[in-house]
C-alpha positions as CSV (number, residue, x, y, z in Angstrom):
1,M,0.0,0.0,0.0
2,I,1.3,3.5,-0.9
3,S,0.6,6.1,1.8
4,V,0.0,9.8,1.2
5,A,1.5,12.4,3.5
6,T,-1.0,15.0,4.6
7,K,1.3,16.9,7.0
8,L,3.9,18.9,5.1
9,R,7.2,19.7,6.6
10,L,10.1,21.8,5.4
11,D,13.6,20.5,5.8
12,S,15.5,23.0,8.1
13,N,18.3,23.5,5.5
14,L,15.7,24.2,2.8
15,A,13.8,26.5,5.1
16,D,17.1,28.5,5.6
17,V,17.5,28.8,1.8
18,V,13.9,29.8,1.3
19,E,14.2,32.5,4.0
20,R,17.4,33.9,2.4
21,A,15.7,33.9,-1.0
22,R,12.7,35.7,0.5
23,R,14.9,38.4,2.1
24,R,16.7,38.9,-1.3
25,A,13.4,39.1,-3.1
26,A,12.1,41.7,-0.5
27,D,15.3,43.7,-0.8
28,G,14.7,43.7,-4.6
29,G,11.1,44.7,-4.3
30,E,9.8,41.4,-5.6
31,W,8.4,40.1,-2.2
32,P,6.2,41.9,0.3
33,R,8.1,43.2,3.3
34,G,7.1,42.0,6.7
35,T,6.1,38.7,8.1
36,V,4.7,36.2,5.6
37,Q,2.5,33.7,7.3
38,P,3.3,30.1,6.5
39,F,0.8,28.4,4.2
40,E,-0.9,25.5,6.1
41,P,-2.9,23.4,3.6
42,T,-6.0,21.9,5.0
43,I,-8.0,19.0,3.7
44,P,-11.7,19.1,4.5
45,H,-12.8,16.3,6.8
46,E,-15.1,14.8,4.1
47,A,-12.3,14.8,1.6
48,A,-9.9,13.2,4.1
49,D,-12.4,10.4,4.7
50,V,-12.8,9.7,1.0
51,I,-9.0,9.6,0.5
52,S,-8.6,7.4,3.5
53,A,-11.2,5.0,2.2
54,W,-9.7,4.9,-1.2
55,L,-6.3,4.1,0.3
56,H,-7.7,1.4,2.5
57,D,-9.9,-0.3,-0.1
58,G,-7.0,-0.7,-2.5
59,G,-8.4,1.8,-5.1
60,Y,-5.3,3.9,-5.0
61,D,-3.0,1.0,-5.6
62,Q,-5.2,-0.1,-8.5
63,A,-5.1,3.3,-10.0
64,I,-1.3,3.5,-9.7
65,A,-1.0,0.0,-11.3
66,R,-3.2,1.1,-14.2
67,V,-1.2,4.3,-14.8
68,I,2.0,2.3,-14.8
69,A,0.6,-0.3,-17.1
70,E,-0.5,2.4,-19.5
71,D,2.7,4.4,-19.3
72,P,5.7,2.4,-18.0
73,D,7.9,5.6,-18.1
74,L,5.9,6.9,-15.1
75,A,6.9,3.9,-13.0
76,I,10.4,5.3,-12.6
77,Q,9.3,8.9,-11.8
């Protein structure tokens, strides 16, 4: 079974790079100055239930198998 992450985390090294890039963009006038609130994606409870059921009943695995069968190049991506 393939699991899907619903909690996104940013690697600390990547977070540092992103923050430096934001500062440079702000200094260049390409990014709003001030604190930018982190984006926290949310999945509605109903959608999370549907996704969970699809994962548990094997539908997701079947869909992946079908995609791979129809386009083998996607199997290595």
